[in-house]
N, C-alpha and C positions, 0 to 999 in steps of 0.2 A: 263731326269733324268737317270743317270747311277747308277746301284746298283750292288755292288760286295759283296760276302760273306767276313766276317772279315778275313778268312783264305786265301783269294786270294790276291796276290800282285796287285798293281796298275801299269798300263802302261801309263805314262804321254803322250807318243807319240800318243797313241790311243785316249786319251781325246782331244788332239789338233786336230787330224784328224776329230773327231766327230764335234767339234766346227767349223772347216773349212767347213765341209759338210753342216751343218745347215745354216751357213751364205751364202754359195753359193746358196743353195736352196731358201732361202728367197729373195736374190737379183736378181737371174737370172732365176728362175722357171725351175730348172733342178734337177734331182735326181742323187745321186752318187751310183754306183753299189758296190757290195761286193768287199772288198779289194781295193777300190778306194784310190788313193793318189793324193794330189794336182798336177795338170797338166795333169792327165789322162782324157780320154774321159768321158763324162757324158750323161745322158739320159734326153731328153725333157719330161717334165711332161705331162701325158695324158690329163690333164685339159687344156693345151695350144692348141688352135685350129690350123689347118693347116695354115690359113691366118696369125695368130699372129706369128707362128713359122717361116714363111717365112720372116716376118719383123724383128724378133729378131735374126734369124740365116740365113742371106742372102747367106752364103756360102753353104747352103744345109746341108744335113745329110745322114747318112747311115740308112736304115730301113730294117733290116733282117726280121722283122715282121711288119705289119701295125701299131701296137701299140707300137713298140719299135724304137724310133728315137734317134740315137746316134750321138753326135756332139763333136768336141774338146771342152775342157773346156773354157768357155768365160772368158775373163780377168776381 
């Protein structure tokens, strides 16, 4: 749910970005970072085990922190 005060304008591009992010998270078990746009890198959810991540993302990932696994957005 998005909630805006009546005095605030709506940004339809932001609503579409949110929908894209939610669909991507549901389908691919990734999270989208702040200011994410479709096509940008995403983060593998912490709930995805290392073994499952290797299966889902065979190309590997960047891990600047053990809990932060960054991959290109899956198609």
